[in-house]
C-alpha positions in Angstrom: 72.1 104.3 64.8 73.3 101.1 66.6 75.8 98.9 64.8 74.8 95.4 63.9 75.0 93.1 66.9 77.8 90.5 66.8 77.6 86.8 67.5 79.4 86.9 70.8 81.1 83.7 72.0 83.5 85.4 74.4 84.3 83.4 77.5 84.0 86.2 80.0 83.0 89.0 80.2 80.5 87.5 77.9 77.1 87.9 76.2 74.3 89.4 78.1 70.6 89.0 77.0 69.6 91.8 74.6 66.4 92.6 76.5 68.5 93.1 79.7 70.8 95.4 77.9 67.9 97.4 76.4 66.3 97.7 79.9 69.7 98.9 81.3 69.9 101.4 78.5 66.4 102.7 79.1 67.0 103.1 82.8 70.6 104.2 82.8 70.1 107.9 83.2 66.8 107.9 85.1 66.4 104.7 87.2 62.8 104.1 88.2 61.8 107.7 87.7 64.1 108.8 90.6 66.0 111.4 88.6 69.4 109.7 88.8 71.2 106.6 87.5 71.5 103.4 89.5 75.3 104.1 89.4 74.8 107.4 91.2 72.4 106.0 93.8 73.5 105.4 97.4 73.4 101.8 98.4 71.8 102.9 101.7 68.6 104.1 100.0 65.3 102.1 100.0 65.4 102.2 96.2 68.7 100.2 96.1 67.6 97.9 98.9 64.7 97.0 96.6 67.1 96.2 93.8 69.1 94.0 96.2 65.9 92.2 97.3 64.9 91.7 93.6 68.2 90.0 92.9 68.2 87.8 96.0 64.6 86.8 95.5 65.0 86.0 91.8 68.0 83.7 92.5 66.1 82.1 95.4 63.1 81.4 93.2 65.1 80.0 90.4 67.0 77.5 92.6 64.2 76.9 95.2 66.8 77.9 97.8 65.8 76.5 101.2 65.7 78.4 104.5 68.9 76.7 105.5 70.8 78.8 102.9 71.0 82.5 101.9 72.3 84.6 99.0 75.2 87.0 99.3 76.6 89.5 96.7 80.3 90.1 97.3 83.3 91.3 95.3 86.7 90.0 94.2 85.4 87.4 91.8 85.9 83.6 92.2 89.6 84.3 92.7 89.0 85.9 96.1 86.8 82.9 97.0 89.7 80.6 96.4 91.2 82.1 99.5 88.1 83.1 101.4 86.7 79.5 101.4 89.6 78.0 103.4 89.8 81.1 105.5 86.2 80.6 106.6 85.6 76.8 106.4 89.0 75.7 107.7 92.3 74.2 106.6 92.5 70.7 105.1 89.9 70.9 102.4 89.8 68.3 99.6 90.0 69.4 96.0 89.1 67.9 92.6 91.7 69.3 90.2 90.1 69.5 86.8 91.7 72.6 85.3 93.2 76.1 85.8 90.7 77.4 88.3 90.5 74.4 90.6 94.3 74.4 90.5 94.4 78.0 91.6 91.8 77.3 94.3 94.0 74.5 95.7 97.1 76.8 95.5 95.3 79.4 97.7 94.1 76.7 100.1 97.8 75.8 100.5 98.7 79.4 101.0 96.3 80.1 103.9 96.5 76.5 105.3 96.5 73.1 103.8 94.6 71.7 100.8 94.6 68.2 99.5 94.1 67.1 95.9 92.1 63.9 95.9 91.7 63.6 92.1 93.4 65.2 89.1 93.2 65.1 85.3 96.3 67.2 84.8 98.4 64.3 83.4 95.8 63.9 80.6 95.8 67.7 79.8 92.6 68.3 81.8 90.4 66.6 79.3 87.9 65.1 81.8 86.2 65.3 85.2 85.8 62.2 87.3 83.3 59.7 86.0 80.0 59.7 88.0 80.7 56.2 89.3 84.3 56.8 90.2 85.2 56.5 93.8 86.8 59.5 95.4 89.1 59.2 98.4 87.8 62.2 100.4 89.0 62.2 104.0 86.1 62.0 106.4 87.6 64.8 108.5 88.1 67.2 105.7 86.1 70.4 106.3 84.8 70.4 102.7 85.2 69.0 99.2 85.8 71.6 96.5 85.1 71.2 92.8 84.7 73.5 89.7 81.5 72.5 88.0 82.5 73.8 84.6 86.0 74.4 83.3 86.0 77.3 80.8 89.5 76.8 79.5 89.4 73.1 78.9 85.7 72.7 78.1 84.8 70.0 80.7 81.8 69.9 83.0 80.3 67.8 85.7 76.9 66.4 84.6 76.2 65.2 88.1 76.9 66.2 91.7 79.9 64.5 93.2 79.1 62.2 96.2 80.9 63.4 99.3 81.0 62.5 103.0 81.8 66.2 103.8 80.1 69.5 102.8 80.4 70.4 99.1 81.8 73.7 97.9 81.4 74.5 94.3 82.9 77.1 92.0 79.9 77.5 89.7 81.2 80.7 87.9 80.6 79.6 84.4 77.4 77.5 84.6 75.5 79.3 87.3 71.8 80.0 86.3 72.2 77.5 83.5 70.6 74.4 85.0 68.8 73.3 88.2 70.8 72.3 91.3 69.7 70.9 94.7 71.0 73.7 96.9 70.4 71.6 100.1 73.3 69.4 99.1 75.9 72.2 99.1 77.7 74.0 101.9 78.6 76.8 99.6 78.3 77.8 95.9 80.1 80.8 94.5 80.2 82.3 91.1 81.8 85.3 89.4 78.8 86.8 87.5 80.7 87.8 84.4 80.4 84.5 82.5 76.7 83.7 82.8 74.9 85.9 85.3 75.7 89.5 84.7 78.6 92.0 84.3 82.0 91.6 85.8 82.6 92.8 89.4 79.9 91.0 91.4 80.2 87.6 93.0 77.2 85.5 93.8 77.2 83.2 96.8 74.6 80.7 97.9 75.7 79.6 101.3 74.6 77.4 104.2 73.7 79.6 107.2 76.0 77.6 109.4 78.9 79.2 107.5 77.3 82.7 106.9 76.1 83.1 110.5 78.9 81.4 112.4 82.6 81.9 111.8 84.7 78.7 111.5 88.1 80.2 110.6 91.1 81.4 112.5 91.0 84.6 114.6 93.6 86.2 112.3 91.2 86.3 109.3 90.3 90.0 108.7 86.7 90.8 109.5 85.9 91.9 105.9 86.9 88.4 104.7 84.5 86.6 107.1 81.2 85.4 105.6 79.3 86.3 108.8 80.5 89.9 108.6 79.1 90.2 105.1 75.9 88.3 105.9 75.1 90.4 109.0 75.4 93.5 107.0 73.2 92.2 104.1 76.2 92.1 101.6 76.8 95.8 102.4 79.6 95.8 105.0 81.4 97.9 102.4 79.9 99.5 99.4 78.6 96.8 97.1 78.8 96.6 93.3 75.4 98.3 92.9 75.3 98.3 89.2 76.4 94.7 88.9 73.8 93.5 91.4 71.1 95.5 89.4 72.1 93.8 86.2 72.3 90.4 87.8 68.7 90.9 89.0 67.6 91.6 85.5 69.4 88.6 84.1 67.9 86.3 86.8 64.4 87.6 86.0 65.1 87.1 82.3 66.0 83.5 83.0 62.7 83.2 84.9 60.8 84.7 81.9 62.4 82.1 79.6 60.9 79.3 81.7 63.4 78.9 84.5 66.4 76.6 84.9 64.9 73.4 83.5 64.0 75.2 80.3 67.4 76.9 80.2 69.2 73.6 80.7 67.4 72.0 77.7 68.1 75.1 75.5 71.8 75.0 76.4 72.1 71.2 75.8 70.6 71.7 72.3 73.0 74.5 71.5 76.0 72.4 72.6 74.8 69.4 70.7 74.6 71.4 67.5 78.3 72.3 67.8 79.5 68.9 69.0 77.7 67.1 66.2 79.5 69.3 63.7 82.9 68.7 65.3 82.3 64.9 65.3 81.1 65.0 61.7 84.5 66.2 60.5 87.2 64.3 62.4 89.6 65.1 59.7 89.3 68.8 60.3 88.3 69.3 63.9 89.4 67.6 67.1 87.4 68.1 70.4 89.5 68.4 73.6 87.2 66.9 76.2 86.3 63.2 76.4 82.6 62.8 75.6 81.3 62.1 79.1 82.9 65.4 80.3 82.0 67.7 77.4 80.8 71.1 78.6 77.6 72.6 77.5 79.0 76.1 78.3 82.4 76.0 76.6 83.1 73.9 73.6 86.8 73.5 73.1 88.5 72.1 70.0 91.5 72.3 67.7 92.1 72.0 64.0 93.8 68.9 62.8 95.9 71.3 60.6 96.5 74.2 63.1 98.2 76.3 60.5 94.7 76.9 59.1 93.4 78.5 62.3 94.1 82.1 61.1 91.9 81.4 58.0 89.1 80.1 60.1 89.2 83.1 62.5 89.1 85.4 59.5 86.1 83.6 58.1 84.4 83.9 61.5 85.1 87.6 61.8 83.6 88.1 58.3 80.4 86.4 59.6 80.3 88.8 62.6 81.4 86.0 65.0 83.6 87.0 67.9 85.5 85.3 70.7 86.2 81.8 69.4 90.0 81.9 69.8 91.1 79.6 72.6 92.5 80.7 76.0 96.0 82.0 75.7 97.3 79.3 78.0 96.2 76.4 75.7 95.5 77.9 72.3 93.1 76.2 69.9 89.5 77.3 69.6 86.6 77.7 72.0 83.0 78.7 71.7 81.3 79.8 74.9 77.5 79.0 74.8 76.2 80.8 77.9 72.5 81.5 78.5 72.5 84.7 76.5 74.1 83.1 73.4 71.1 82.5 71.1 70.5 79.2 69.1 70.7 81.4 66.0 74.2 82.5 66.9 75.2 78.9 67.4 73.6 77.9 64.1 75.6 80.7 62.3 78.8 79.4 63.9 78.0 75.9 62.7 77.4 77.2 59.2 80.8 78.9 59.1 82.6 75.8 60.5 80.9 73.5 58.1 81.8 75.7 55.1 85.4 75.8 56.4 85.4 72.0 56.7 84.1 71.5 53.2 86.3 74.2 51.7 
């Protein structure tokens, strides 16, 4: 008998839709009536190629990806992309520094070449992203402008697409599949799946074919780290994460079944508003980290005005079957991750616990 499902607010790996987990469970031993698990199946079989196509086509349909771009499924997470982007697109990229992950991306750009920070909120404790009308001093000769659309640790998010005179590169790891995006405006989008699109171990790329079919980096870049190498072999230059791609396909199809990205965006906005309204209602108890125009709809970060009471709050949450609201180890405090698979009912339960704590 299965234990009672928890209210999972972990930041990653994170909640997956229950219908997806149930389908994985049903097909785990015998996938598609083939007499073996997807985890045992060769990636060179027609059966797995069909899974790969399902994943690619579902993502393409959700975003309306134009013919100028294609979908790749790689490995190494966003952290490998921090290095792979400058290796492939060239040295001199411009970066918007809004938190830990963009800072690490810039560090890798400076490791393999030269990167340039053109905006940073580090001095303010990474509590904001640039305002939509804020001018950004991006060099016209930079090969790209890189930004992190949602910052899991600090709870900030862009609610617009930055204007740029050069191709946009976006680390969309924690809000991919959560809202619409005009793919034609991006040179490259990459996302580790484990926060909002599937299990850990697979990295989704949506990439302009001028980068996936033509190499722009130095001749010393290993072939396995070149985007054209992976694209020419249909994401299977080396053995791909077959199980991760399979689950990502199911998650993308689940998002479609919910009504697509516009519906998902509205649902996510409502969940986040529930929690932010509660935080704002009790300023003597809770303090939000992000400034209001930058508040994330994926990761709500906050602290207690009396931090010595945090252990009591975490105990009350655990008693209510709520998991994962302790803040990142680097900053402390509290964080609730509201990814697609986190239900409004779970958010409502968290709000009830927080309100009872505030009134107690």
